[in-house]
N, C-alpha and C positions, 0 to 999 in steps of 0.2 A: 250851659252844657257841661256835663261832667267829664273829668279828664280820664282818659283810658290808661290802664295800667299796662306797662310793657311787658312782653313775655320774657320770662328768664331765658338767657342764651345758655345753651349747654345743659339745659335740664328738660325734662319731659313736661309738656303742657298737659293740664288735666281738665277733663270735662267737669264742670261744677256739680252737675246732677249725679253723675255716677262715680266720679273719682277715677275713671279709667284714663290711661295715657292716650293722648290724641296723636302725638308724633314727638320725635326728638329733634332737636336743633343743635347742630354742632357739638354733639356729645363727644367726649374723648375717652369715655369709659370703654373697656373691653367688654365684648359680648360674652355671656356665659356659654359654655358648650350645650348644644341641644341634647336633652336627656329624653325627650319624648319624640313623637312623630311630627313635631312642629318643623316647619321648613321643608327641605326636599327629602325624598326617600329613594331608595334604589329600585323600588317596584312602583308600577303605575296604579291608579285607582282601579283599573279593570282587573289587575292581579289581585289587589286587596279584597275586592268584591268576590272574585273567584275562590280565594282562600277561605273566606267566611262561608260561602255556600257550599264548599267541599267538605265542611265538618258534618254534614248530613243531618242537621237538626232542622225541624220545621221553623222557619223564620218568616216574619213580615219584612217587607223592604225597609220599614222604619227601623227595625232591630238591626238590620244590616248597616244602614246608614249611620246609626249610633255607634256601632262597632268600628266602622272604617273611619268615621269622622268627617263624612261629606253629607250633603243633603239628600233627602229621600228622592227628590227629582233626579239628581245625579245618578243614584243607584238604579232608578227605573230605566234610565237612558243605557246605563252599562249593561244591565241584565238583558235589555232588549238587544243591544249590539252582540252579546254573547249568545243569545238564542238564535239570532239571524245567521250567525256564523257557525252554529251547530256545536258550540262548546258546552252549552247548558240546555237541559230540558226541564220544564216545570211541571209539577203535579200538585194539584190542590190538596191539602191535608188539614182538615178542620178550618181554623181561622188563618192558618199560615200556609206557606207553600213549601213543598219539599223539592229541592233541586237536585238533579243528577248531573254529573260532569262527565263529558266524553274525553277521557284522559289519554286517548290515543291520538288526538289531533295535534299537529305540530304548533309550536309558537309561531307568532305571525311575522316577526321582524326578521329580515334576511340573515342577520348575525345569529339568530336563535332558532332557525328552522331545523337544525339537527336534534333539537330536543323537542319532547312532547309535553303537554300539560301534565300528565302524570308524573313525569320527572320533576318538573318544577314544584308540584305539590308535595313530592316526596322530600325534596330538599329543604322546603319550608317547614315541613312537618305538619301539614294539614290533613 
């Protein structure tokens, strides 16, 4: 029976096929500051999808998913949530859909109900 190599302590283990890091073990290195949307963000995926839809371009849900950085199935669920709540209406336009936003509806969380969707989109610049 061949001897197994021990994993290095304090270093990333790598997948032999892809070379990708599997996990870190006991690393003492500092993490670099996040420069992209990795980790947490201030806005939810629902608001990210809403911002993309508010741009007024005909898009497929796949294009929205790529832009937001989530799965197409997640975008389908979010758009369905937004439609059911009356925030979004969908119109078919060629191969894509054109979404209209009801900017007068209030935000849903009790801390934010004094603001409406239009104000949120104005602040974000959508």
